[in-house]
MARDREN-708213 format. One record per residue (C-alpha): z, x, y. Coordinates in steps of 0.05 Angstrom, whole numbers, padded with zeros to 5 digits, always signed. Layout:
! residues N
ZXY ...
END
This chain:
! residues 361
+01715+00754-00859 +01716+00828-00879 +01706+00879-00826 +01652+00933-00826 +01708+00981-00805 +01747+00977-00870 +01778+01043-00887 +01755+01082-00949 +01792+01068-01014 +01778+01106-01078 +01814+01108-01147 +01789+01168-01182 +01847+01166-01231 +01830+01098-01255 +01772+01078-01301 +01743+01031-01250 +01674+01059-01236 +01615+01011-01231 +01543+01026-01243 +01492+01001-01193 +01464+00953-01245 +01533+00924-01255 +01545+00918-01181 +01478+00879-01172 +01496+00832-01228 +01565+00819-01203 +01542+00802-01133 +01477+00765-01154 +01436+00817-01116 +01368+00851-01125 +01366+00929-01130 +01317+00946-01073 +01326+01023-01088 +01369+01067-01133 +01380+01087-01205 +01410+01035-01250 +01463+01080-01277 +01487+01105-01209 +01563+01112-01214 +01606+01079-01158 +01678+01095-01153 +01703+01068-01088 +01691+01026-01027 +01688+01043-00954 +01659+01023-00884 +01593+01052-00866 +01620+01105-00821 +01675+01127-00871 +01637+01125-00938 +01623+01185-00979 +01589+01202-01044 +01609+01148-01098 +01627+01094-01046 +01598+01026-01039 +01590+00998-00967 +01556+00939-00935 +01517+00919-00873 +01545+00851-00853 +01529+00853-00778 +01466+00881-00742 +01509+00916-00691 +01528+00965-00747 +01455+00982-00762 +01463+01050-00727 +01521+01068-00775 +01477+01045-00835 +01423+01093-00815 +01468+01154-00820 +01519+01131-00874 +01536+01176-00929 +01550+01120-00978 +01522+01121-01049 +01502+01048-01043 +01500+00994-00989 +01497+00919-00998 +01446+00893-00949 +01418+00826-00926 +01356+00803-00963 +01293+00823-00930 +01319+00891-00908 +01284+00947-00949 +01289+01008-00903 +01347+01056-00898 +01372+01125-00910 +01332+01157-00966 +01394+01179-01006 +01424+01110-01006 +01417+01058-01060 +01407+00988-01034 +01426+00920-01062 +01401+00857-01026 +01443+00796-01026 +01446+00729-00985 +01514+00745-00955 +01534+00821-00954 +01604+00808-00930 +01621+00759-00984 +01587+00804-01037 +01629+00863-01012 +01692+00819-01024 +01673+00823-01097 +01673+00896-01095 +01741+00900-01059 +01772+00852-01110 +01746+00897-01167 +01775+00960-01140 +01840+00929-01114 +01852+00893-01182 +01841+00958-01220 +01891+00992-01174 +01945+00940-01191 +01981+00938-01255 +02007+00874-01284 +02061+00889-01337 +02087+00824-01364 +02162+00815-01376 +02226+00800-01343 +02261+00856-01303 +02332+00870-01324 +02357+00854-01256 +02324+00784-01251 +02357+00720-01269 +02319+00670-01313 +02357+00607-01334 +02351+00598-01410 +02319+00528-01398 +02257+00558-01361 +02192+00543-01396 +02148+00602-01397 +02119+00655-01444 +02155+00721-01424 +02099+00762-01455 +02049+00732-01406 +02087+00729-01340 +02123+00777-01294 +02188+00765-01262 +02207+00823-01216 +02275+00853-01197 +02323+00807-01161 +02281+00744-01172 +02317+00680-01192 +02287+00623-01234 +02332+00565-01240 +02341+00511-01294 +02282+00473-01323 +02229+00510-01282 +02163+00524-01312 +02117+00584-01300 +02045+00586-01325 +02012+00647-01360 +01992+00703-01315 +02036+00686-01258 +02076+00738-01222 +02143+00724-01187 +02159+00778-01136 +02224+00814-01122 +02282+00773-01092 +02242+00706-01094 +02280+00643-01112 +02247+00590-01156 +02291+00530-01155 +02306+00475-01209 +02248+00437-01237 +02196+00474-01200 +02127+00476-01234 +02083+00539-01224 +02013+00540-01253 +01973+00595-01284 +01954+00661-01250 +01997+00647-01189 +02023+00707-01144 +02091+00694-01112 +02106+00753-01068 +02175+00781-01048 +02227+00738-01017 +02193+00672-01025 +02233+00609-01035 +02207+00548-01072 +02254+00490-01068 +02270+00441-01128 +02217+00399-01160 +02160+00427-01120 +02094+00436-01156 +02042+00493-01149 +01975+00490-01181 +01938+00548-01212 +01920+00614-01175 +01966+00598-01116 +01986+00656-01071 +02049+00654-01030 +02063+00713-00984 +02129+00743-00968 +02178+00698-00931 +02142+00632-00947 +02186+00573-00955 +02159+00515-00994 +02199+00449-00996 +02253+00460-00946 +02281+00394-00916 +02238+00358-00867 +02262+00352-00796 +02293+00282-00799 +02353+00253-00760 +02376+00187-00731 +02420+00183-00670 +02482+00141-00683 +02551+00141-00656 +02536+00194-00607 +02512+00245-00657 +02450+00263-00698 +02456+00239-00768 +02415+00274-00823 +02367+00232-00862 +02359+00257-00937 +02295+00288-00954 +02283+00272-01028 +02208+00283-01038 +02171+00345-01058 +02114+00391-01038 +02052+00391-01081 +02003+00450-01073 +01934+00446-01105 +01893+00500-01141 +01870+00562-01104 +01916+00552-01041 +01936+00613-01004 +02000+00609-00957 +02015+00666-00908 +02078+00703-00893 +02135+00666-00862 +02100+00598-00862 +02141+00535-00881 +02121+00472-00912 +02172+00416-00911 +02186+00368-00968 +02173+00296-00959 +02227+00248-00938 +02203+00210-01000 +02137+00221-01040 +02098+00284-01028 +02076+00332-00976 +02007+00353-01002 +01968+00417-00990 +01896+00405-01019 +01856+00450-01065 +01828+00514-01035 +01861+00508-00968 +01880+00573-00933 +01944+00576-00890 +01957+00638-00845 +02021+00669-00826 +02076+00633-00784 +02049+00561-00795 +02095+00501-00798 +02077+00436-00834 +02122+00379-00827 +02147+00326-00879 +02101+00277-00911 +02038+00312-00884 +01975+00309-00924 +01927+00371-00916 +01859+00361-00949 +01816+00408-00991 +01788+00473-00965 +01820+00473-00896 +01834+00533-00853 +01899+00534-00814 +01908+00594-00769 +01972+00629-00747 +02025+00593-00702 +01995+00525-00716 +02048+00467-00721 +02034+00401-00756 +02087+00345-00742 +02109+00298-00798 +02067+00246-00831 +02001+00271-00801 +01938+00273-00845 +01885+00330-00839 +01822+00312-00881 +01778+00357-00918 +01745+00420-00888 +01781+00421-00824 +01793+00484-00786 +01855+00490-00739 +01852+00554-00696 +01912+00591-00673 +01969+00558-00638 +01942+00487-00648 +01993+00433-00642 +01988+00366-00679 +02033+00309-00662 +02063+00265-00719 +02028+00204-00751 +01958+00222-00731 +01893+00236-00771 +01843+00290-00761 +01777+00273-00791 +01740+00316-00842 +01702+00378-00817 +01734+00375-00749 +01744+00444-00715 +01799+00451-00666 +01794+00513-00621 +01858+00553-00604 +01915+00521-00569 +01887+00450-00577 +01937+00394-00574 +01927+00332-00616 +01964+00272-00592 +01925+00216-00625 +01877+00210-00683 +01809+00241-00676 +01745+00234-00716 +01716+00291-00757 +01651+00327-00751 +01663+00352-00680 +01691+00413-00644 +01751+00400-00600 +01789+00435-00546 +01842+00423-00495 +01909+00385-00489 +01900+00329-00504 +01844+00344-00551 +01773+00324-00530 +01704+00344-00549 +01696+00415-00528 +01637+00400-00480 +01680+00350-00444 +01736+00402-00440 +01689+00455-00412 +01665+00407-00359 +01735+00390-00338 +01754+00465-00332 +01691+00477-00293 +01710+00422-00242 +01780+00449-00242 +01754+00518-00221 +01719+00485-00161 +01782+00451-00138 +01806+00504-00087 +01737+00504-00054 +01738+00426-00051 +01810+00431-00019 +01784+00478+00034 +01724+00432+00047 +01771+00373+00056 +01814+00412+00104 +01752+00431+00146 +01729+00359+00147 +01798+00335+00168 +01799+00387+00224 +01728+00368+00245 +01748+00293+00250 +01811+00309+00291 +01768+00351+00341 +01715+00302+00348 +01764+00243+00364 +01766+00208+00433 +01788+00252+00489 +01843+00229+00535 
END
């Protein structure tokens, strides 16, 4: 979610200005107050905004900043009609989400996508792509028989291995590795240091040593997936490790071999999912969640931070604790645990009382 304390960003050198009427159309909002042709040239938080800036009121605790903001226009919740007299107002259902559209507009305008292959990149002659519609940046390596869809951008020093398929309008940041035969859908974003398709962690103990088990499967990533910096997704021992459409993975996440992650899941930093586990659609795994191998997490489950999953759990509930249990049960357990020192003292007092009340010699 966007913060109301976002710093101010303006791009006066670029032709990115919006009119108030264009803004309202883009965010599906209603103009409560303001001139249709009002020019908007930047975006800012309420307390940092100046003339020409768009801001938003996404949380009531910032209402005081809203009343004194110097922004040209503010995106507000529907039903709010009052505000500073000099400020144009656009009412929407979700101001934070609407402001994300504004951010995307200005940020996209500030970025330049110049198609072509940098002279210091290496692209094998067998690679399937239209060089006039993709960008391969300095130091990148694209190996034999890979394919890259139109509008995709391969960042500096990234390595795209043999037979990899990358869909349209993907953004591969610097120093990303995509191993052989892995498949990325359209509009996938891989942040710096991500590794897709490294070997699964598979060994058998024989003859006094750990013998490596070949990992010959792939990773398949659906459309609109975003994977954070330094996250790793292991290739399957055989078959596929799958990341479903629209799933968002944070930094420093590990997903083991043969896992299946459903559609539109949220997986937060430092989470680890062991091999052959299944996470169904719309699941949220908060920070530092640990998931054992060969378990299933049901659709729409929410796991709070540091939850440990040791067996399959049904969806549609909020879980906490290690091992995972419905959060109300976990709260009761911890409430009782906090009472334990007093209970111990009471037991000691009772034991002392019994000893003192025993038969006298």
